VEXDREN-2710 file (C-alpha; in Angstrom, 1 decimal):
% VEXDREN-2710
k/r/px/py/pz
1/MET/28.5/-8.4/12.5
2/ALA/27.6/-10.2/15.4
3/VAL/26.3/-6.9/17.0
4/ASP/24.4/-6.1/13.8
5/TYR/22.6/-9.8/13.6
6/THR/21.3/-9.4/17.4
7/VAL/19.6/-6.1/16.5
8/ILE/18.3/-7.6/13.6
9/VAL/17.0/-11.0/15.4
10/VAL/15.2/-9.0/18.6
11/TYR/13.6/-7.0/16.1
12/LEU/12.0/-9.9/14.4
13/ALA/11.8/-11.4/17.8
14/GLY/9.8/-8.6/18.9
15/MET/7.3/-8.6/15.8
16/LEU/6.2/-12.0/16.3
17/ALA/5.9/-11.6/20.5
18/MET/3.4/-8.5/19.2
19/GLY/1.7/-10.9/16.9
20/TRP/0.7/-13.0/19.7
21/TRP/-0.1/-10.1/21.9
22/GLY/-2.6/-9.2/18.7
23/MET/-4.1/-12.1/18.7
24/ARG/-5.6/-12.1/22.5
25/ARG/-7.1/-8.6/21.3
26/ALA/-8.5/-9.6/18.0
27/LYS/-11.7/-11.3/19.4
28/SER/-14.3/-10.3/16.3
29/LYS/-14.4/-9.4/12.7
30/SER/-14.1/-5.4/13.7
31/GLU/-11.4/-6.1/16.0
32/PHE/-9.2/-8.8/13.7
33/LEU/-9.9/-6.7/10.3
34/VAL/-9.9/-2.8/11.3
35/ALA/-8.4/-2.4/14.9
36/GLY/-12.1/-2.3/16.1
37/ARG/-12.1/1.4/14.5
38/ARG/-10.4/2.8/17.6
39/LEU/-7.0/4.4/16.6
40/GLY/-6.5/7.8/18.0
41/PRO/-3.9/10.0/15.6
42/ALA/-0.5/9.2/16.8
43/MET/-1.1/5.6/16.2
44/TYR/-3.3/5.8/13.0
45/SER/-0.3/8.6/11.5
46/GLY/2.2/5.9/12.2
47/THR/0.3/2.9/11.0
48/MET/-0.5/5.0/7.3
49/ALA/2.7/6.3/6.9
50/ALA/4.1/2.8/8.0
51/ILE/2.3/0.7/5.3
52/VAL/2.7/3.2/2.5
53/LEU/6.7/3.6/2.4
54/GLY/8.1/0.2/2.2
55/GLY/11.0/-1.7/-0.2
56/ALA/10.2/0.0/-3.1
57/SER/9.9/3.7/-1.2
58/THR/12.9/2.8/0.7
59/ILE/15.5/0.4/-1.3
60/GLY/14.0/2.1/-4.6
61/GLY/13.5/5.8/-3.6
62/VAL/17.2/5.4/-3.0
63/GLY/18.4/3.7/-6.1
64/LEU/16.1/6.8/-7.9
65/GLY/18.1/9.2/-6.6
66/TYR/21.6/7.3/-7.5
67/LYS/20.0/7.2/-10.7
68/TYR/18.5/11.0/-11.0
69/GLY/19.8/13.0/-8.4
70/LEU/16.7/14.8/-6.1
71/SER/14.7/14.3/-9.0
72/GLY/14.4/10.9/-7.6
73/ALA/12.4/11.7/-5.0
74/TRP/9.2/12.5/-7.2
75/MET/8.0/8.5/-6.9
76/VAL/7.7/8.6/-3.2
77/PHE/6.3/12.4/-3.5
78/THR/3.3/11.6/-5.2
79/ILE/2.6/8.5/-2.9
80/GLY/2.8/11.3/-0.1
81/LEU/0.6/13.9/-2.4
82/GLY/-2.2/10.9/-2.7
83/ILE/-2.0/10.2/1.1
84/LEU/-3.1/13.8/1.5
85/ALA/-5.3/14.2/-1.1
86/LEU/-7.2/11.3/0.4
87/SER/-7.0/12.8/4.5
88/ILE/-8.1/16.2/3.5
89/PHE/-10.7/15.8/0.5
90/PHE/-12.2/11.5/1.4
91/SER/-10.9/10.3/4.1
92/ALA/-13.7/11.3/6.6
93/ARG/-16.7/10.4/4.5
94/ILE/-14.8/6.6/4.0
95/ALA/-15.0/6.2/7.6
96/ARG/-17.9/7.1/8.0
97/LEU/-19.2/4.3/6.1
98/LYS/-18.3/1.8/8.7
99/VAL/-17.2/-1.0/6.1
100/TYR/-14.3/-3.2/5.2
101/THR/-13.8/-3.1/1.6
102/VAL/-13.7/-0.9/-1.5
103/SER/-16.2/-3.6/-2.6
104/GLU/-18.8/-2.9/-0.6
105/MET/-18.6/0.7/-0.8
106/LEU/-19.5/0.2/-4.4
107/ASP/-22.3/-1.9/-3.6
108/LEU/-23.8/0.6/-0.7
109/ARG/-23.3/3.5/-3.4
110/TYR/-24.4/1.7/-6.5
111/GLY/-27.1/-0.9/-5.0
112/GLY/-25.4/-4.0/-5.3
113/ARG/-24.0/-6.3/-8.1
114/SER/-20.6/-4.8/-8.8
115/GLY/-18.8/-6.7/-5.8
116/VAL/-17.2/-9.8/-7.0
117/ILE/-15.9/-8.0/-10.2
118/SER/-14.3/-4.8/-8.6
119/GLY/-13.2/-7.5/-5.7
120/VAL/-11.4/-9.7/-8.5
121/VAL/-9.6/-6.6/-10.0
122/MET/-8.7/-5.3/-5.8
123/TRP/-7.7/-8.9/-4.9
124/ALA/-5.1/-8.9/-8.2
125/TYR/-4.0/-5.4/-7.1
126/THR/-3.8/-6.4/-3.3
127/LEU/-1.7/-10.0/-4.3
128/MET/1.3/-8.4/-6.6
129/LEU/1.5/-5.7/-3.7
130/ALA/2.1/-8.0/-1.3
131/VAL/4.3/-10.1/-3.8
132/THR/7.0/-7.6/-4.7
133/SER/7.1/-6.4/-1.1
134/THR/7.9/-10.3/-0.1
135/ILE/10.4/-9.7/-3.1
136/ALA/12.4/-7.5/-0.9
137/TYR/13.2/-9.7/1.8
138/ALA/15.5/-11.3/-0.7
139/THR/17.9/-8.0/-1.0
140/ILE/18.0/-7.3/2.6
141/PHE/18.5/-10.9/3.6
142/ASP/21.0/-11.5/1.4
143/VAL/23.1/-8.0/2.6
144/LEU/22.1/-9.5/6.3
145/PHE/23.1/-13.2/6.3
146/ASP/24.2/-14.3/2.6
147/LEU/21.4/-16.1/2.4
148/ASN/20.2/-17.3/-1.0
149/ARG/16.8/-15.8/-2.7
150/THR/14.1/-18.6/-1.6
151/VAL/15.3/-19.2/1.6
152/ALA/15.1/-15.6/2.3
153/ILE/11.7/-14.8/0.9
154/ILE/10.5/-17.7/2.9
155/LEU/12.2/-16.3/6.1
156/GLY/10.8/-12.8/5.6
157/GLY/7.3/-14.4/4.6
158/THR/6.6/-16.5/7.2
159/ILE/7.4/-13.7/9.9
160/VAL/4.8/-11.6/8.0
161/VAL/2.4/-14.1/7.4
162/ALA/2.9/-15.2/11.4
163/TYR/1.8/-12.0/12.9
164/SER/-0.7/-11.2/10.6
165/THR/-2.6/-14.5/10.9
166/LEU/-2.6/-14.3/14.2
167/GLY/-3.7/-11.2/15.4
168/GLY/-5.2/-9.7/12.7
169/MET/-5.4/-5.7/12.0
170/TRP/-4.0/-5.2/15.9
171/SER/-0.9/-7.1/15.3
172/ILE/-0.2/-5.2/11.8
173/THR/-0.6/-1.9/14.0
174/LEU/1.3/-2.3/16.8
175/THR/4.1/-3.9/14.8
176/ASP/3.8/-1.2/12.4
177/MET/4.1/1.5/15.0
178/VAL/7.3/-0.2/15.5
179/GLN/8.8/-0.1/12.2
180/PHE/7.5/3.6/11.8
181/VAL/9.9/4.1/14.6
182/VAL/12.7/2.0/13.6
183/LYS/12.5/3.4/9.7
184/THR/12.3/7.2/10.9
185/ILE/15.6/6.8/13.3
186/GLY/17.0/4.4/11.2
187/VAL/16.3/6.1/7.6
188/LEU/16.0/10.2/8.9
189/LEU/18.1/10.3/12.0
190/LEU/20.9/8.0/10.9
191/LEU/22.0/6.9/7.3
192/LEU/20.4/10.6/6.0
193/PRO/23.1/12.4/8.0
194/ILE/25.7/10.0/7.7
195/ALA/25.5/9.2/4.0
196/VAL/25.7/13.4/3.3
197/VAL/28.8/13.7/5.7
198/LYS/30.7/10.9/4.3
199/ALA/29.7/12.4/0.7
200/GLY/31.5/15.8/1.7
201/GLY/28.5/17.6/2.1
202/PHE/26.2/19.1/-0.4
203/SER/29.2/21.6/-1.7
204/GLU/31.1/18.4/-2.4
205/MET/28.3/16.4/-4.0
206/LYS/27.2/19.2/-6.2
207/ALA/30.8/19.9/-7.4
208/LYS/31.2/15.7/-8.4
209/LEU/28.0/15.6/-9.9
210/PRO/26.4/17.2/-13.2
211/THR/23.8/19.7/-12.5
212/SER/21.3/17.3/-13.7
213/TYR/21.0/15.8/-10.2
214/PHE/20.0/18.8/-8.8
215/ASP/17.2/19.9/-11.1
216/PRO/14.0/19.2/-9.1
217/LEU/12.7/17.8/-12.7
218/GLY/15.5/15.9/-14.0
219/ILE/13.7/13.0/-14.0
220/GLY/11.2/13.9/-16.9
221/GLY/8.0/15.7/-16.8
222/GLU/6.5/12.5/-18.5
223/THR/7.8/10.4/-15.5
224/ILE/6.2/12.8/-12.6
225/PHE/2.8/12.9/-14.4
226/THR/3.0/8.9/-14.5
227/TYR/3.8/8.9/-11.1
228/VAL/1.0/11.0/-10.3
229/LEU/-1.2/8.8/-12.5
230/ILE/-0.1/5.6/-10.9
231/TYR/1.1/6.4/-7.2
232/THR/-1.0/9.6/-6.1
233/PHE/-4.7/8.4/-7.9
234/GLY/-3.6/4.8/-6.4
235/MET/-3.2/6.1/-3.0
236/LEU/-7.0/7.2/-3.0
237/ILE/-8.2/3.8/-3.8
238/GLY/-6.5/1.0/-2.6
239/GLN/-8.0/-1.8/-0.7
240/ASP/-4.9/-1.7/1.6
241/ILE/-4.9/2.2/2.4
242/TRP/-8.6/2.5/3.0
243/GLN/-8.9/-0.3/5.1
244/ARG/-6.2/1.7/7.3
245/VAL/-8.5/4.6/7.2
246/PHE/-11.1/2.3/8.2
247/THR/-9.3/2.2/11.5
248/ALA/-9.7/5.8/12.6
249/ARG/-11.4/6.6/15.5
250/SER/-13.3/9.1/14.1
251/ASP/-13.6/10.8/10.6
252/THR/-11.4/13.9/12.2
253/THR/-8.5/10.9/13.2
254/ALA/-8.9/10.0/9.3
255/LYS/-8.3/13.6/8.2
256/TRP/-5.7/15.0/10.2
257/GLY/-3.8/11.8/11.0
258/GLY/-4.0/10.8/7.2
259/THR/-2.5/14.7/7.0
260/VAL/0.6/13.8/9.2
261/ALA/1.4/10.8/7.3
262/GLY/1.1/12.4/3.9
263/THR/3.4/14.9/4.9
264/TYR/6.0/12.8/6.6
265/CYS/5.9/10.6/3.1
266/LEU/7.3/14.1/1.5
267/VAL/9.7/14.1/4.1
268/TYR/11.1/10.7/3.1
269/ALA/11.3/11.1/-0.3
270/ILE/13.7/13.6/-0.1
271/ALA/15.6/11.8/2.3
272/GLY/15.2/9.0/0.4
273/ALA/16.7/11.3/-3.1
274/VAL/19.8/12.9/-0.8
275/ILE/21.1/9.2/0.3
276/GLY/21.0/8.1/-3.6
277/THR/23.0/10.9/-4.6
278/ALA/25.4/10.9/-1.9
279/ALA/26.0/7.3/-2.4
280/LYS/26.5/8.6/-6.2
281/VAL/29.2/10.3/-5.0
282/LEU/30.7/7.7/-2.8
283/TYR/29.9/4.8/-5.5
284/PRO/30.0/6.4/-8.8
285/ASN/30.4/2.7/-10.9
286/LEU/27.5/0.5/-8.7
287/GLY/26.1/-2.3/-11.0
288/SER/22.4/-1.3/-10.4
289/ALA/20.8/1.8/-8.9
290/ASP/18.9/-0.7/-6.9
291/ASP/22.5/-1.7/-4.7
292/ALA/22.9/1.7/-3.6
293/PHE/21.1/1.6/-0.4
294/ALA/22.6/-1.8/0.3
295/THR/26.0/-0.8/-0.5
296/ILE/26.2/2.6/1.2
297/VAL/24.7/1.0/4.6
298/LYS/27.0/-2.0/4.5
299/ASP/30.5/-0.3/3.8
300/ASP/29.5/3.3/5.1
301/LEU/27.9/2.9/9.2
302/PRO/29.4/1.6/12.1
303/ILE/28.7/-1.6/14.0
304/GLY/25.7/-1.3/15.3
305/VAL/23.9/1.6/13.3
306/ARG/23.8/-0.9/10.4
307/GLY/22.1/-3.5/12.2
308/LEU/19.5/-0.7/13.0
309/VAL/19.4/0.9/9.6
310/LEU/19.1/-2.8/7.9
311/ALA/16.1/-3.1/10.5
312/ALA/14.6/-0.1/9.1
313/ALA/14.7/-1.3/5.5
314/LEU/13.3/-4.6/6.9
315/ALA/10.3/-2.9/8.8
316/ALA/9.4/-0.7/5.3
317/VAL/9.2/-4.2/3.7
318/MET/7.1/-5.8/6.3
319/SER/5.1/-2.9/7.1
320/THR/3.8/-2.9/3.2
321/SER/3.9/-6.6/2.7
322/SER/1.1/-7.3/6.4
323/GLY/-0.9/-4.5/4.9
324/ALA/-1.3/-6.0/1.3
325/LEU/-1.7/-9.3/2.8
326/ILE/-4.6/-8.6/5.0
327/ALA/-5.9/-6.2/2.2
328/CYS/-5.4/-9.6/0.0
329/ALA/-7.4/-11.7/2.2
330/THR/-10.3/-9.3/3.1
331/VAL/-11.2/-8.7/-0.5
332/ALA/-10.9/-12.9/-0.9
333/ASN/-13.0/-13.6/1.6
334/ASN/-15.3/-10.7/2.1
335/ASP/-15.8/-9.5/-1.7
336/ILE/-15.2/-12.9/-3.3
337/TRP/-15.6/-15.8/-1.8
338/SER/-18.4/-15.0/0.6
339/ARG/-20.4/-13.8/-2.1
340/LEU/-19.9/-17.1/-4.5
341/ARG/-21.1/-18.9/-1.8
342/GLY/-24.0/-17.0/-0.7
343/ALA/-23.3/-17.5/2.9
344/VAL/-23.9/-14.0/4.2
345/ARG/-24.9/-14.0/7.5
346/HIS/-28.1/-11.1/9.0
347/ASP/-27.6/-12.2/12.3
348/GLY/-25.0/-9.3/13.2
349/GLU/-22.9/-12.2/14.9
350/GLU/-18.6/-11.2/14.3
351/HIS/-17.2/-13.8/16.3
352/ASP/-17.6/-16.9/14.3
353/GLU/-15.8/-14.7/11.7
354/VAL/-12.8/-14.5/12.8
355/LYS/-11.6/-18.0/12.1
356/GLY/-12.1/-17.8/8.7
357/ASN/-10.6/-14.5/8.3
358/ARG/-7.5/-15.9/9.8
359/ALA/-7.4/-18.8/7.4
360/PHE/-7.5/-16.6/4.2
361/ILE/-4.8/-14.6/5.6
362/LEU/-2.8/-17.3/5.8
363/ILE/-3.9/-19.2/2.6
364/MET/-3.0/-15.9/0.8
365/GLY/0.1/-15.7/3.1
366/VAL/1.3/-19.0/1.2
367/GLY/0.1/-18.2/-1.7
368/VAL/2.0/-14.9/-2.1
369/ILE/5.6/-16.4/-1.1
370/CYS/4.7/-19.3/-3.4
371/THR/4.2/-16.8/-6.2
372/ALA/7.4/-14.6/-4.9
373/ILE/9.4/-17.4/-5.4
374/ALA/8.2/-17.9/-8.8
375/LEU/8.5/-14.4/-9.9
376/ASN/11.8/-12.2/-10.5
377/ASN/10.7/-9.1/-11.9
378/VAL/9.4/-6.4/-9.2
379/VAL/8.8/-3.2/-11.2
380/GLU/6.9/-5.2/-13.3
381/ALA/4.7/-6.9/-10.8
382/LEU/4.1/-3.8/-9.0
383/THR/3.6/-1.9/-12.3
384/VAL/0.6/-4.3/-13.5
385/ALA/-1.3/-4.2/-9.9
386/TYR/-1.2/-0.5/-10.3
387/ASN/-2.3/-0.2/-13.6
388/LEU/-5.1/-2.3/-13.2
389/LEU/-5.9/-0.7/-9.8
390/VAL/-6.1/2.5/-11.7
391/GLY/-7.3/1.7/-15.1
392/GLY/-10.1/-0.7/-13.7
393/LEU/-11.3/0.7/-10.2
394/LEU/-10.5/4.8/-10.3
395/VAL/-13.3/6.1/-11.9
396/PRO/-16.1/4.1/-10.4
397/ILE/-14.9/4.8/-6.8
398/LEU/-14.1/8.7/-7.3
399/GLY/-17.4/9.1/-9.3
400/GLY/-19.6/7.1/-7.0
401/LEU/-17.8/9.8/-4.2
402/LEU/-18.5/12.8/-6.1
403/TRP/-21.2/12.1/-9.3
404/LYS/-24.8/11.6/-8.4
405/ARG/-25.6/10.3/-11.6
406/GLY/-23.4/7.4/-11.6
407/THR/-25.1/4.2/-11.7
408/VAL/-24.4/0.4/-11.4
409/GLN/-24.2/-0.6/-14.6
410/GLY/-21.8/2.6/-15.5
411/ALA/-19.4/0.9/-12.5
412/LEU/-19.7/-2.6/-13.7
413/ALA/-18.8/-1.0/-17.7
414/SER/-16.0/1.2/-16.2
415/VAL/-14.4/-1.9/-14.3
416/ILE/-15.0/-4.2/-17.4
417/VAL/-13.5/-2.1/-20.0
418/GLY/-11.1/0.0/-18.1
419/GLY/-9.4/-3.7/-16.7
420/ALA/-9.6/-5.0/-20.4
421/ALA/-7.9/-2.2/-21.8
422/VAL/-5.1/-1.9/-19.9
423/ILE/-4.6/-5.4/-19.9
424/GLY/-4.7/-5.2/-24.0
425/LEU/-2.4/-2.3/-23.7
426/MET/0.4/-3.8/-21.7
427/ALA/0.3/-7.1/-24.3
428/ALA/0.8/-4.5/-27.3
429/PHE/2.9/-1.7/-25.5
430/GLY/4.7/-3.6/-23.2
431/ILE/4.4/-3.9/-19.5
432/LEU/6.4/-0.9/-18.2
433/ALA/5.0/1.5/-21.0
434/ASN/2.8/4.3/-20.3
435/GLU/0.2/4.2/-22.4
436/PRO/-1.7/1.3/-21.1
437/VAL/-2.8/3.7/-17.6
438/TYR/-3.4/6.7/-20.0
439/TYR/-5.5/5.2/-22.0
440/GLY/-7.0/2.1/-19.8
441/LEU/-8.0/5.5/-17.8
442/LEU/-9.5/7.2/-20.7
443/SER/-11.6/4.4/-21.6
444/SER/-12.4/3.7/-18.0
445/LEU/-13.9/6.8/-17.9
446/ALA/-15.6/7.0/-21.2
447/ALA/-17.9/4.0/-20.5
448/TYR/-18.8/5.7/-17.4
449/VAL/-20.3/8.2/-17.8
450/VAL/-21.8/6.9/-21.4
451/VAL/-23.5/4.1/-19.6
452/SER/-24.2/5.8/-16.4
453/LEU/-26.5/8.4/-18.5
454/ALA/-27.6/6.0/-21.0
455/THR/-29.2/4.0/-17.9
456/LYS/-31.9/4.4/-15.7
457/PRO/-30.3/6.9/-12.6
458/THR/-29.7/4.7/-8.9
459/ASP/-32.9/4.1/-7.0
460/GLU/-33.3/7.6/-4.7
461/ALA/-33.6/4.9/-1.8
462/VAL/-30.5/3.5/-2.6
463/LEU/-28.9/7.0/-2.9
464/ALA/-31.1/7.8/0.3
465/ALA/-29.3/5.1/2.0
466/TRP/-26.1/6.0/0.7
467/ARG/-26.3/9.7/2.5
468/GLU/-27.0/8.6/5.4
469/ARG/-23.8/6.4/5.4
470/LEU/-21.7/9.2/4.5
471/ALA/-23.4/11.2/7.3
472/GLY/-22.3/8.3/9.8
473/ARG/-26.0/8.4/10.7
474/THR/-25.9/4.2/10.0
475/PRO/-24.9/1.7/12.6
476/GLU/-22.2/-1.0/11.9
477/LEU/-23.2/-4.1/11.4
478/ALA/-21.1/-7.3/11.3
479/SER/-22.3/-8.5/8.2
480/GLU/-24.5/-5.8/6.8
481/PRO/-26.3/-7.2/3.8
482/THR/-26.2/-4.6/0.8
483/PRO/-29.3/-3.9/-1.6
484/ALA/-28.5/-6.7/-3.5
485/HIS/-29.2/-9.1/-0.7
486/GLN/-31.6/-7.7/0.5
END
């Protein structure tokens, strides 16, 4: 294992070095939070793919393949569909807004007053997303170094918090590009073909497994529909995803670079399911489907390659964790703390804000590590996060982009009713039930439409300013006041 250890240690040291290098570039709020809005197509595509393909997509995707066969690809496949839909239909407009958070977009569209409430919902989502990614370190470091769960979480979490705090989005962008390359080589180019060959090829796999393993819809229509609701729609509105859109150099980069990233996700989804199917042939009696990835890596890969593939898994977890962490800190600082204390600057000065945002990443990072240590069930935490996001924020965000008649009162009612419905239904039916997201989304939509139609239309001056921003004709300001602050 000495060679494998060396590969991992070099990789982790490289992540910290890039954090240090990123710190030298992040001299303003824009540089720190959105990489100066300067990413070209190649870097944008790589970093977008890196953030959405995390531990759940890699370890969990292989596990679903182990349990259901090729139809296990649907979870990651719907993530790819979400990135494609976001990129083709919405990303150009989002990039032109020149904001930092989803809540700022809501304030611009509706005329203020929705920021703190929507910010709290988005903060809860990004926090739980960061926590679930951090928990995944325990699985990987257990395979690597036989560390106990708490030490593994602290080790992995500390490295991510360190490079994210140092250089903000520049550090995360650089590390994500490395992580994208490592994942591509480790999972697609090495693990996938080796797993298929070890399992005897597709003909042998078909001979040894039930036909349901090769049915594209074998996982079930209701499960696929739920994946679409949670993950495809979740990709359209998550702060962690939007913050990457904000880094694009132009709306064209956001559209086409994101399309490439979404297509890559579709390929990654199929690869994970095939690897899991091969693992089922090789190890038919594993205690848990989620052990499939670690088992096939540990027992079937040659020295050196094993270290690279484990580094790929680590890369998958780190990219999602760091993206969720900076999103969580950005929302906490810009949408909640700054608004509650009323300290909105109007002088356009950005440099003083870097220190504050860096402090928030550090504070949120420590909180994420502590929560990850205390929490055990990753699936439940991730389900809570996406149920809140989709049930509480999907309707007012997409409504704001697509329906002129939507009002701030309708948006607030939608967030409150949808969020409360999701929480109540999770308590009644169970966290993993489908009903919370189904009925939560419907109640959010009903509240948005009914209250919007029952209240005065949004002021025409607010809509005019919104159209100017959507067209990209309004220059970015560091701390531009929303209509509520003017």
